[in-house]
C-alpha positions, 0 to 999 in steps of 0.5 A, a space after each residue: 285366107 288369100 294374101 289379099 283377104 282382109 288387107 286394107 290401105 289406111 289412108 285419109 281418103 279411105 278414112 272418110 269413105 263410109 265403106 271403111 267406117 268400121 275400120 276407125 273404131 278397130 284402129 282406135 282399139 288396136 292393142 299390140 303386144 305389150 312391149 315398148 316397140 309394140 306400144 309405140 307402134 300402136 300409138 303411131 297407128 292411132 295418132 299418126 298413120 293418117 297424118 304421115 300419109 302419103 310419105 308413109 302408107 299403112 296397111 291394116 289386116 282386119 280379122 276374119 271375124 271383123 272384130 279387130 285389126 289383127 296387125 298392120 305395117 307401114 312402108 316408106 321410101 328410104 335408102 341404105 348405105 351397104 358395105 362392099 360385101 353386102 353390095 355383092 349380094 345385090 343383083 348386077 349385070 356385070 359380074 365384075 362390077 359391084 352396085 353403088 354403096 347407097 341403094 334405094 329401099 322400102 322402109 318397114 317403118 312400123 309393124 305390129 300384131 294385135 296382142 290377141 290375134 291368132 294371125 302369125 306375125 310372119 303373115 304380116 311381115 310376108 305381106 309387107 315384103 310382098 308390097 315392097 317387092 311390088 315397089 321394087 319392080 316399079 321403082 328400083 328399090 332392091 332391099 327392104 329395111 327395118 329399124 328395130 328401135 335398138 332392140 337387140 332381141 327384135 334384131 336377132 329375131 328378124 335375122 333368124 326368122 326372116 333372113 334380115 342382115 345387120 347394118 347401121 344407120 349412117 351415124 352408127 347410132 342405131 341398128 338397121 336391118 336389111 334384106 334383099 327383095 328377090 330372096 324368099 323370106 325364111 319360114 318362121 
């Protein structure tokens, strides 16, 4: 499967088009892995993905058999405040200068894999990063961010398998993960 095979943007316009008519029932039947964050993600896909557009853009992966949505992710624009050490990892022209603390980011607002999918979760994450990289080159968002819903095991998994780094939201109430967009993701 090439990187674009099976991926569709789930937008209100596409939901109205007859050519995408088979996606609606598959989205309505989407069941994520049985975790709290998986359940919240599946509910968001079914109930809010279309109403959150255009501030959040959802991509769904239709299985090769066409019988289910193997996974999805949703991206939105955001920003992150990075400490001095983290900012040193960002590209900058003058070796003696350090980028500003607040940086534009592509937020991976939602990401989930179908509970019965054989598609590896890393494929879904890699495609999300692929789209975020496209945005970075057009808009100047040098990092991708993800909020693991204060789930420490999820945060540790993302750090170990995808190279995310730990930061915190502005009020330090929630873990926020970030990864520079020009560094290749680790193989999972």
